[in-house]
C-alpha positions in Angstrom: 149.4 -24.8 52.7 150.7 -27.2 50.1 148.3 -29.6 48.3 148.8 -33.3 49.0 149.4 -36.1 46.5 149.1 -39.9 47.0 151.5 -42.4 45.6 150.4 -44.2 42.5 150.7 -48.0 42.6 153.7 -48.3 40.4 155.7 -46.1 42.7 156.7 -48.7 45.3 156.1 -47.8 49.0 159.3 -46.8 50.8 161.0 -45.6 47.6 162.2 -42.0 47.4 161.2 -41.4 43.8 157.5 -40.6 44.4 158.3 -38.2 47.3 161.1 -36.4 45.4 158.8 -35.9 42.3 155.9 -34.7 44.4 158.0 -32.2 46.3 159.6 -31.0 43.1 156.1 -30.5 41.6 155.1 -28.4 44.6 153.0 -31.0 46.4 153.1 -32.6 49.8 153.7 -36.3 49.5 151.5 -38.6 51.6 154.1 -40.6 53.5 153.1 -44.2 54.2 154.9 -45.1 57.4 153.5 -48.6 58.1 153.8 -51.9 56.2 150.1 -52.1 55.4 150.1 -49.2 53.0 147.0 -50.0 50.8 144.4 -49.1 53.4 146.1 -45.8 54.0 146.2 -45.0 50.2 142.5 -46.0 50.0 141.7 -43.7 52.9 143.5 -40.8 51.3 141.6 -41.3 48.1 138.3 -41.5 50.0 139.2 -38.1 51.6 139.7 -36.7 48.1 143.5 -36.5 48.0 144.4 -37.1 44.3 147.3 -39.3 43.1 150.4 -37.8 41.7 149.5 -37.8 38.0 151.8 -38.9 35.2 151.8 -35.4 33.8 152.8 -33.9 37.2 155.6 -36.5 37.7 156.9 -36.4 34.1 157.3 -32.6 34.1 159.9 -33.0 36.9 161.8 -36.2 36.0 164.7 -34.4 34.4 165.1 -32.4 37.7 165.3 -35.5 40.0 167.9 -38.2 40.5 165.8 -41.3 40.3 166.8 -44.7 41.8 167.4 -47.6 39.5 164.0 -48.9 40.3 162.5 -45.5 39.6 164.1 -45.4 36.1 162.7 -48.8 35.4 159.2 -47.9 36.5 159.1 -44.6 34.6 160.4 -46.3 31.4 157.8 -49.1 31.8 155.0 -46.5 31.9 156.5 -44.7 28.9 156.6 -48.0 26.9 153.0 -49.0 27.9 151.6 -45.6 26.9 153.6 -45.3 23.7 152.4 -48.8 22.7 148.9 -47.6 23.3 149.5 -44.8 20.8 149.9 -41.9 23.3 152.4 -39.2 22.4 155.6 -38.8 24.4 156.0 -35.8 26.8 157.8 -32.8 25.4 160.8 -33.1 27.8 161.2 -36.8 27.2 164.5 -36.4 25.3 166.1 -34.9 28.5 165.1 -37.6 30.9 168.0 -39.4 32.6 166.2 -42.7 32.8 168.3 -44.9 30.5 171.1 -47.2 31.7 174.0 -48.0 29.4 177.6 -49.0 30.0 178.4 -45.4 31.1 175.7 -45.3 33.7 172.4 -43.3 33.8 171.9 -41.1 30.8 169.4 -39.6 28.4 168.0 -41.2 25.3 170.5 -39.6 22.8 173.4 -41.3 24.6 171.4 -44.5 24.9 170.9 -44.6 21.2 174.6 -44.4 20.6 175.7 -46.8 23.4 172.9 -49.3 23.5 171.0 -50.3 26.6 172.3 -52.4 29.4 170.8 -55.9 29.1 170.0 -56.3 32.8 168.2 -52.9 32.7 166.1 -53.8 29.7 165.2 -57.2 31.3 163.8 -55.4 34.3 161.8 -53.0 32.1 160.4 -55.9 30.1 159.3 -57.6 33.4 157.5 -54.4 34.5 155.8 -54.0 31.1 154.8 -57.7 31.0 155.9 -58.3 27.4 159.4 -58.1 25.9 157.7 -58.0 22.4 155.8 -54.8 23.3 158.9 -53.3 24.9 161.1 -54.1 21.9 158.6 -52.7 19.4 158.6 -49.4 21.2 162.4 -49.4 21.6 162.8 -50.0 17.8 160.6 -47.0 17.1 162.8 -44.9 19.5 166.0 -46.1 17.8 167.2 -48.1 20.7 169.0 -51.5 21.0 170.2 -53.6 23.9 173.9 -53.9 24.5 174.6 -57.5 25.2 177.0 -58.8 27.8 177.9 -55.5 29.5 176.8 -53.9 32.7 176.8 -50.4 34.1 176.8 -48.6 37.4 174.7 -45.7 38.3 177.6 -43.5 39.3 178.9 -43.3 35.7 181.7 -45.8 36.1 181.7 -48.8 33.8 181.8 -52.1 35.8 184.6 -54.4 34.9 182.5 -57.6 34.9 184.8 -60.6 35.4 184.6 -63.7 33.3 183.8 -67.0 35.0 186.6 -67.9 37.3 188.5 -64.7 37.0 187.0 -62.7 39.9 188.5 -62.6 43.4 186.4 -65.0 45.5 188.0 -65.4 48.9 184.8 -66.7 50.3 185.3 -69.7 47.8 182.9 -71.6 45.7 181.3 -74.2 47.9 180.1 -77.6 46.8 177.0 -79.2 48.2 177.6 -80.2 51.8 180.9 -78.5 52.1 181.0 -76.6 55.5 184.2 -75.1 56.8 185.0 -74.1 60.3 186.9 -70.9 61.1 187.2 -68.8 64.2 186.5 -65.0 64.2 185.9 -62.2 66.6 182.2 -62.3 66.1 179.8 -61.9 69.0 176.5 -63.6 69.5 173.2 -62.0 68.7 174.5 -59.4 66.3 172.4 -58.5 63.3 172.9 -60.4 60.0 174.3 -57.2 58.4 176.9 -56.8 61.2 177.9 -60.5 61.0 178.3 -60.3 57.2 180.3 -57.1 57.5 182.7 -58.7 60.0 183.1 -61.7 57.8 184.0 -59.8 54.7 186.3 -57.6 56.7 188.1 -60.7 57.9 188.7 -61.5 54.2 190.5 -58.2 53.8 187.6 -56.2 52.3 186.9 -52.6 53.3 183.1 -52.6 54.1 180.6 -49.9 54.6 177.0 -50.4 56.0 174.7 -48.5 53.6 171.5 -50.3 54.7 169.7 -47.1 55.6 170.3 -45.4 52.3 167.8 -47.4 50.2 170.3 -48.3 47.5 169.0 -51.8 46.9 171.7 -53.5 49.0 173.0 -53.4 52.6 176.8 -53.4 52.3 179.4 -51.9 49.9 182.7 -53.8 50.0 186.0 -53.1 48.2 188.8 -55.6 48.0 192.5 -54.7 48.4 192.9 -54.7 44.6 189.9 -52.3 44.2 187.1 -54.7 43.2 183.7 -53.4 44.4 180.9 -55.7 45.6 177.3 -54.8 46.5 176.0 -57.1 49.2 172.4 -57.8 50.2 172.0 -59.6 53.5 169.1 -61.9 54.4 168.8 -63.5 57.8 167.0 -66.8 57.9 165.9 -68.8 60.9 166.4 -72.2 59.2 168.1 -73.2 55.9 165.5 -73.4 53.2 163.2 -70.7 54.7 161.9 -68.5 51.9 163.2 -64.9 51.8 162.1 -61.9 49.8 163.7 -59.2 47.8 162.1 -55.8 47.3 161.6 -54.5 43.8 164.5 -52.0 44.3 166.8 -54.9 45.4 165.7 -57.1 42.5 166.2 -54.2 40.0 169.7 -53.4 41.5 170.7 -57.1 41.3 169.8 -57.2 37.7 172.0 -54.2 36.9 175.0 -55.2 39.1 174.9 -58.9 38.1 178.2 -60.5 39.1 179.1 -57.7 41.5 175.8 -58.2 43.5 176.1 -60.8 46.3 173.2 -62.3 48.2 174.4 -63.3 51.7 172.2 -65.6 53.7 172.9 -65.6 57.4 171.8 -68.3 59.8 172.8 -67.9 63.5 172.7 -70.6 66.2 173.9 -70.4 69.8 177.4 -71.5 68.9 178.0 -70.2 65.4 177.0 -68.1 62.4 176.5 -69.8 59.0 177.0 -67.6 56.0 176.2 -68.6 52.4 177.2 -66.4 49.5 175.2 -66.4 46.2 176.5 -64.4 43.3 174.2 -62.9 40.7 171.1 -64.1 42.5 168.4 -62.8 40.2 169.8 -64.9 37.3 170.8 -67.9 39.4 167.8 -68.4 41.6 164.1 -68.8 40.9 161.9 -66.0 42.3 158.1 -65.5 42.2 156.5 -62.1 42.4 154.3 -61.7 45.4 151.6 -59.0 46.1 153.0 -57.9 49.5 154.1 -54.5 48.2 155.5 -56.3 45.2 158.3 -58.3 46.7 160.1 -61.2 45.0 160.1 -64.4 47.0 162.6 -67.3 46.7 162.0 -70.6 48.4 164.5 -72.8 46.7 168.2 -72.0 46.9 171.5 -73.7 47.7 172.6 -73.2 51.4 176.1 -74.4 51.5 177.6 -72.1 54.1 180.8 -71.4 55.9 180.5 -71.7 59.7 182.0 -69.0 61.8 182.3 -70.2 65.4 181.9 -67.9 68.4 184.9 -67.6 70.7 184.5 -69.5 74.0 
């Protein structure tokens, strides 16, 4: 019988990184299947089930494909422990936890290419101090690469300059609401409505909401431009919404290719508002509900899609 391991607090509930590392290390991960995960973790500790230690996790990192959020969390722990004077693990040089303009790579390539700025911003947020992070990075021979972004599949993202990107959904001014008819049906999910909307604009759209990628939809324009779309359904304009740490980290990396789509449905229509680069354009506050990011102030200037009579 395999020995169990609990999730440490910095491995966010619902993320695959902790489970993958635990299994690779030969342990049974304690899967938290409800939203109120802290009591379960406390119960497991009371019963004597240990947490997955850093040493156990770090020994397997170069054998596991971490999510973007996983890379950020691992590197934040490395920075904090290195700043405290602790030595780096022996396999550290092999770890594919660094994001550059060529994608996820090891530290040798990161030293040559420079780090993606969005990635280092997210690491600094987890560490709690950019000064501490920079001091460790300097000792490791690392610098940030300003103004470029990367994708985790190894392809460099062609980040458009202001006004150059295809934006068939338009840039809306405050109070500008357009009326168009579509083949939408009532009471569909927000993801389904958003998918239908972008398909009506000529995009090829795939629903990846169950794959835990940090967004719900992948869209490609006829010219080959890729977008990564996170959908949030709201009951009323101005209602706060939350982003998970994985969504927030992915948005930091994807930047202009990451769209936040707010969907508000009434009995007669669906209103869809599109916000590009939301992490850098909106104000979020970190909440303690499994560490989500909440936004309560945002522009809601939608396009209205009317239901057929």
